[in-house]
N, C-alpha and C positions, 0 to 999 in steps of 0.2 A: 325477463328484464331485470335490471338491478339499478339501485340508486345509491348514491354516496351518502354516508352519514354526515350530517351538517355540523356535528358537534364534536369532531375528533379532538379538538383542543379545548373542549368545554371547561375542563378543570382550570385552565389558565384564565379563562374569562371569569369563571365563578369566583376564583380565589381573590380577585381584585375587589370583590364586593362583600359587604356585610349584609346580614339579614336581620330584619326587624321582627320582633315578636309581639303580636297584638294581644296575646293572651296573658302576658306578664309571667309566663312560666319559663323555665330554661335556666341557663347558667350565667345569666347576667349578674354582675356584681350588685349587691344590694345598694339602693340609693341612700346616700347619707342624709340624715335629718339632724339639723342643729337642734339640740334639746332646748326646750323653753326655759329661760332663766328662772331661777327660783324667786328672785326679787326683780321687779320691774321698776325702771325709772318712771316716776309719775308723769314727767313731761311727755313720755312716750304715749301714755294713755290719753293725754290731752290732744295728741295729734291724730285726728280722725283718719286722715288719708293713710298715714303710716300703719295705723292699727288695722284698717281695712285690708291693706296689702298683706299684712301678716296673717290675718284670718283666712284670706283667700289662698295663701300659700299652704297653710296647715290643712285646709279642706282639700286642696289639690292632692296632698299626700295621704288623704284619708284619716288625718289625725283630728277627729272631732273634739276630743277632750281638750287639746291644746287651744283649738280655736275658741271653745267656750271659755277657757281660762282668760284669754285675751278679751273676749267679749264682756265678761262679767266685771273685769277691772277697768273698762273704759268709762270715763266720766261723761263723755258726750258720744251719743250714737246717732248716726244718720240712717236714713231709709236704706242706703246701700249696705250698711252694717247688718241691719235686720234681715235684709234679703239674702245676704250671704249665709247667715245661720239658718234661715228658713230653707234655703236650697240644700244645705248640708243635711238637715233632717229629712227632707223630701226624697233624698236618694235611696233611703231604706224603705222598701215596701212594708206595710204593716204598722208604720209609725204615724198613721194619719192623724190620730188625736193629738199627738205631740205637735205635729206640724200646724194643725188648726189652732192650738193654744198659743203657739208662737206668733202666728199670723194675727190673732186677736189682740196681741200686745203691741203690734206695730202702731206707733202714733199716727203716722201719715203714710198708709200703704199706697204704692203707685202701681202703674200697669205691670211692672215686673213682679211685684208681690202677688197680684191677682193671677198672673200667668203661671207662677210657680204653683199656686193653689189649683189652678185649672189642670195643669199637668198631673198634679197629685190625685185629683178626682179621677182623671182618665186612667191612670196607672192602677189605682186601687179599686175603682168601682165600675170602670167601663165607660163606653161612649155616651150612654143615655144619661147617667148622672153628671157626666162632664158637660153635656149639652144644657142640662137644667141649670148648672152653675154658670155656664157661659151666658145664658140668657139674662141672668140677674146681675152680672158684673157691671159695676158703675163706670169702669173705664176699660176700654178695649183698644188694642193696637194691632198692627199687622201680625205680630207674633201670636196673638190670641186666636185670630182667625186661622192662621197656619196650623196651630195645635189641633183645632177641630177638624180641619180638612185632612190632615195627616191621620188623625184618629179614625175618621170614617174610611179613608183609603186603606188603612192597614187591615181592616176587617172586611174589605170588599164592598162596602156600601158606597159605590161611586156615584149613585144618583144623589144621595145626600151631600157627598163631597162636592159635587158639581153645583148644587144649589148654594152651598156656603161660598164656593169660589166666586160664583156670579154675583152674590150679594155683598161680598167684602168691598169696602170702599177703595182700598189701595192694595195692589198685588206686588210681590217681589219675587226674586228667583226661587225662594223656598216654596212659595205658592205654586208656581208653575212646575217645579220639580216634583212636588207631592202629587199633582194631578197626573203627570206623565208616568211616574213610578206606580201609582195606583192602578192606572189602566193597564200597564204592562203586567202587573201582578195578577190582575183578574182576567187576563187573556183577551182584552179588547185592544188589539194592536192599532186598528184604524183610528180609534179615539186618541190613543197615545200619540200617534203621528200628527193628528190634527192639532192637539194642544202643543206639541213640541214646536211645530212650525208657526203656530199663532203666538207663541211666547214673545213678549216684547223685550224681556231680559232672560238670558240663559246663563246658568252657572255650569261649572264642570259637572256638578251632580246631575243637572238636567240632561246634558249631553250623554253622560254615562248611563243614565236610566234608559235613554232611547237606544243606545248601543246594546244594552242588555235585552231590551225588547226585540230588536231586530234579530239578535242571535237566538233568542228563545223560540222564535217562529221560523228559524232556518233561513232568514234573509241575510246571509253572510255578506254579500256584496254591498248591501245598504249599510251594514254596520261598518264595513271597511271604509266606505266613503266618508261617513261621519268621523271616524277615528282619524283619518288623514286630514280632515278639515279642522280638527281641534288644535287651537294654538297652545293650550295648556292641558296637560294630562296628569292625573293623580295615579297613585298605585292602584286605586280601585278601578280606574279606567283600564289600565293595563291588564289587571286581573279579569275584568269582564270580557275583554277581547280574547285572552288566552283560554279562559274557560269556555267561551263561545266556540272557538275553533275546535277544541277537544270534544265538546258536546255534539258538534255537527260533523263528526268523523273526519276532521281535518287536523289531526293531532300534530302532523309534521309542521303545518303552518303555525300552530300554537307554540311549538318548541322554538321555531325560528323567531317568533315575536318575543319570546322570553329572553332569548339571547340578545336581541336588539334592546330590550328593556334594560338589561344589565349594562349594556354599553352606554346607555344614557345616564347611568349613575343611580337609577332607581333601586331601592333596596327591597327585595322580595320578602313577603311574610308567609305565614302558614297557608293562607289561601292560595297564594301564588304557587307554592310548592306542591300543594294538593293537586292543582290542575296539571302542573308539569309532570308529576309522577303518574297521574292517570293517563296522560299522553304517552309516557314511556310504556305503561302497561298495554295500552291499545296498540302501540307499534311493536311491542315485545322488545323494546330497546333497552336491554339489560345493562349494557355498558354505560349508556347515558344515565340510567337510573342510579347506577353506582356512583357516578360523578356528582349527581344531585345529592346523594346520601353524604358524600364527603363535605359538600357545602353545608348541609344541616349540622354535621358533627362539629364544624368550626364556628357555629353560630349559637345565639341564645335559644334557638329552636331545638337544640339537641335533646332536651327533655320535655318538649311540647307534645302534648297528647295527640293533637291533630296531625302534626308532622310525622310522629312515630307511627300512627295508624296508617297514614298514606304510604309510608315505606313498607309496612307489613303487607299491605295490599299489592303494592308494586312488585315486591319480591315473589309473592304468591303467584301473581298472574304472569310473571316472567319465568316461572319454573323453578325458583330457588326457595323451596319450602323450608329447608333448614335455616336459611338466613332469616326468613319471615318469622319462624318460631323463636329464634334467638332474640330478635328485635321486640317481639311481643312480650317476652318475659322481662325485657328491660324497661318497658313503659311503666313508669311509677304510678301514674294515676289513670288506670284503664277506665274508659267509659264504655257505654253500650256499643258504640261504633267499633271500638277496638276489639271487643269480644266477637262481634259479628264478623269482622274482617278475618280473624284467625280461624273461626269455626268454618267460614265459607272457604278459606284457603285449604284447610284439611279436606273438606268435602270435594272441592274441585280436583284435588290430587288423588282422590279415591281412598284417603285415610279415614274411612267412616268411623271406626272405633275411636280414634283420637278426637275426631270432631265431636262425637257424642260425649266423650269423657270431659272435653272442655266445656261443653254445654252444661254438664252437671256441676263443674267447678264454678262456672259463671253464676249459676243459681245459688250455690253454697256461699258465694262471695256477696250475696245480697242483691245481685243485679237482676232486674225483672226483664225477661225476654220480650221483644216486640215482634211484629209480623215479619220483619226481615230476618230475625233470628230463626224463625221457624222455616222460612224458605231454605236457609242454609242447612237446617236439621233434616228437612225432607230430602234435600240434595245429597246429604251424607248417607242417609238410609238408601236412597236410590242407587248410588254408585257402589255401595257395599252389598246391595241385595237384601237389605233388612226390610222386607216388605211388611210383615206383620207389625214390626216395631214402628215403622213409619205410619201405619194406620192408627196405632195407639197414640202416637204423638199428635196426629191430626185431630183425633177426638179430644185429647187433653188440651190442645191449644184453645179449642172453643169452650170446653167445659170448665177447665181449671184456671185459664188465664183470661177468659172473656175476650179473646181476639177473634174478630169476625174473619172467616175465610175469604180470601181475595182470589182473583183469577190466577195470580202467581202460585198460590198454594194448590189450587185445583190442577194446574198444569203439572206441577211436581208429582201430585198423587196419581194423575193419569199416566205419567211416564213411569212412575214406580210400579204400578200394577201392570202396565202394558209390557214393560221389559221382561217381567216374569211370566208373561203369557196369559195373564188374567184379564183378557180383553173384554169379556162380558162385564166384569166388575168395573172396569175402566169406563165402559160405555154407560153403565147404570149411574156411575158417579157424575158423568157429564149431564145426563138427563135430570139428575136431582139438584143441579146447581140452582141457587136462588136468583140468578141473573142470567142474561143472555150470554152464552159461551163466547169467549174471545176466539178469533181465528186460530191463534197459536194452540189452543186446546185441541182442535181437530187436527192441526199439523202434528202435534205430539202423538195422538192416537194413530195417525197415518204412518208415522215412523215405526211405531210398535207393530203395526200390521205388516209392514215390510219385513221386519225381523222374523216374524212368525208365519209369514207367507199366507196371511188370511185375506184372500182377495175380496170376498164379499164385504167384510167390514171395512176394508181399505176403500172400496168404492163408496161406501156410506160416508166415511170420514172425508174423502176427497170432495164428494158432492156438497157436504155441509161447509167445508172450508172455502170452496169456490163460490158458494152462495153468499157467504159473509164477506169474502174478499176476492172478487173476480180477477184481480190483477196479481194474485199470489202465484209466484212461480213454483212454490213448494208443492201445492196441490197437484199441479200437472206433472212435475218432475218425479215426485215420489211414486205416484200411480204408474207413470211410464216405466219407472225402474222395476216395479213389481211385475208388470207385464213382461218386461224384457227378461227378467230372471226366469220367467216361465216360457220364454221363447215365443211369446204371442206378439210378434212383430207388427201385425196388422193393427193391433190396438195401440202399440207404441206410435206408429205412424199417424193414427187418427188423433192422438193426444197432441203430437207435435204440430199437426195442421191446425188444431184448435188454438194452440198457443200463438201460432203465427197470425191466425185470424183475429185474435183478441189483443194482439200487440204485447204479449207477455214475453219478457226476456229473462232467461235464466242467468243469475249471477255466475260468472265463471269461477271455477275453483282454482285456488292458487295456494302455494306454500312459500314460506320465506325463512331465511336463516341469517343471523347476524355474524359476520366474520370481521374482526378488527374494526368495529364501529361502522362497517358498511353492511347495509341490508340487501341481501340478494333474494330476488323474487322469482319463483318458477311457476309456470302453468303446465298442465298436462300436455305432453308432447311438445314441450317448449322448443322454440327455434331461435330464440334471441340471445340467450346467455352466451358470452364470449368463450366460455370454457366447456361448451357442450360436448366437444370431442372427448375430452378427458372424463367427463361425467358419464357419457355413454359407455366408454371403455370400462370404467369402474363397475357400472351396473351389469354389463355383460359378464364380467368376471364373477360378480356376486351371484348372478343367476345360475351359473354353472355350479358353483359351490353349494348354493341353496338346494338345487335339485339333487345333488349328490347326498345332501343331508336329509332328504325326504320331502322337500317342499314341492307342492303341486299347485300351480296357479289356479285360483278360483275364478273360472271364466264367467261366473254369475255376475261378477262386478265389472265385466267388460261390456258395457251397455250399448253395443253396436252390432248390427246384423252383418258381420263379416266372418271370414274364415278364422279358424282357431289360432293359427300361427300369428295372424295379425292381432287377434285379441290378446295374445300373450305379450306381444310387443307393446300394445297400448297400455296394458297393465303395468309393464315394466317402466313405462315412461310417465306414470302418475306423478303428480307434482311433489308429493311427499317423498317418494323414492328418489327423485332428482335432487331434492334439497339434502336428503341424508347422504347420498353419494358425494355431493359437493362437500358436506361437512366432514366426511371420512377423509377426503383429500386435503382439507384445510385446517381442521381443528386438531390441536396437539393431543397426543395420547394422554390419557388420564383426565382429560377435560370432557365433561358431558357434551353431547351434540344436542342442541335445542332447536327444534323445528316447530313452526306454527302454521296452522291451516285455517282458512276461513270457512271451511265446511267440515262435516263429520268425516273422520278418516274411514276409508273403505275397508271392508273385511279382508280382502286380499292383501292390502298394504299392511294391515295389522299383523297378519300371519307372517308376511315376509320380513317385517322389521324385527320380529322375535328371532327369526333365523339369523338376520344380519347382526344383531347384538351378540349372539353366541359365536358366530364365525369370526367377527372382527374383535371380539372381546371389549366392546365399547358400551357405555351407558348412553342410551338415546331417549330423550324426552320429547314427546310430541303433544302439543296442545291443539285440540280441535275446538269446535263450537260448544262442546258439552263438558269436556273434562281434560285432565292431563293423563297421559299414558307414560309410565316410566318403564322402559324396556331394558332388561339386563340379564345376561346369561341365559338367553332363550325364553324368558318369560316376561309377562307384563304385570304391572301393579294392579290392573283391573281384573286379573284372574279370568280374562276372557268374558267377563260379564259387563257388557257395555252396549 
């Protein structure tokens, strides 16, 4: 089947809209600030309202010195004046003593003054000191209570937040929003729903918090219903929906909504584009990603670190490693996420040495790696076959960096050892884990057992995998494949019966390719694509040329108990071969053919694509669930280690 790209004219839509930059970075022209006059008219200082406005303007621009100059020259100061200066000092963490001294000088502090001090206690000393101050405050208003409720909610103490909420004399939209957001953040969706529908007043923030909660727990239809009911939407609301779609594997819907958002006149920011680019990555929609890149270049986000990092990640995941590398070098203020994205990009493309060189450069730049960095490092070692080096990094992560090994690290290490055939060490590592193994750990071991045809250990891995996750198709399918490779068809039949009895359904394998902004999807032995006749003709021609060049179909990967001739035909019609044949017919010479697959590429296809790249003189890039394979001149970037 195939479906049309919805954004063929995306550039026209995007070019009509500007992009806002929430970080303040980028190519925005500097905001002009009228310099403070060297001499003030004394009547100006006698006008409290005018002076207060001037102080507020200076503080809004971050010019504390000018605000103080106006303050010190005022002959009459109101409590509003003092509160403005107090708030200006309170913005800077660590200046608590200065803030307290200013507060003590206020002749008649009001509830705003006390609320500024309450927030200062919360930000500098935490919720318990803030609560002690709250309890002795002589005046409290709704904002005081909201500060405490939000403080409790932000650290997950929803029991305390609830008691404060029930005790407060008067509630407003901020109160209800804090409770809904708090319950969403701590994973209690039922309570969030209860408070949302009990709210007597709801703001856009309340609605958006509930939408975020529904999306977080996969209740996409409920989120859509709320979104449609909202009379007013902010950029945060749009972002919550777009990100929710992408996170719930509905990237195409997210990109549709982004287009709708632009048509309403809303201006996307770095958060919007991060979600959109992630959606492009998930769909492997390179052309749309390039169009979003053009939008970024024409906006203040052109030098925004978050936007730049999202572009690096998008290009890496869409197979354009060179473009990703160029963009990474152009990021002026690289943060840890930027480094991790590029190290991971090199690792996924099998450029292990470059990934590890960049890891060293990151450390030399003074950046401390985190647990995500080491996942990328282990992945680099894995795809490059640096087993001993990977073990050394694993030990160093714990010993030198104090990073506790997580399930993701153990999965990488099991894969690293298993691919090399060190299955006993991989099994020992699993047994030494300080926590209960995740099902994916045994799935990884099972995959390694298939590569090295270790049936006994495969049965051990499959048994543990299915004990942890009885609904996992991986355990059944991988074990069945191992039996099939050994022609033990009675065992294959038994496993398939067991799958049927347990209502376990295998996710169908498929591949896709983007041609002129239209994504074409193929399944093995596809019967739906309108150009199948031409595709089959091309594959038949290729098969003859490949066999003349020495290609022998590997029938081990034809996992059906049928005659050899039919097995060869089934192999020839694997989804990745169909997509590549279509790419050869449609993609101009000199342009790489990019194919993406939702499962691991099979061994026969891997061999065949090497022959095709040499026969056709084309570069073919295939991304499967584990890595990128770059085929050119009869060889693959993985050096057949995958």
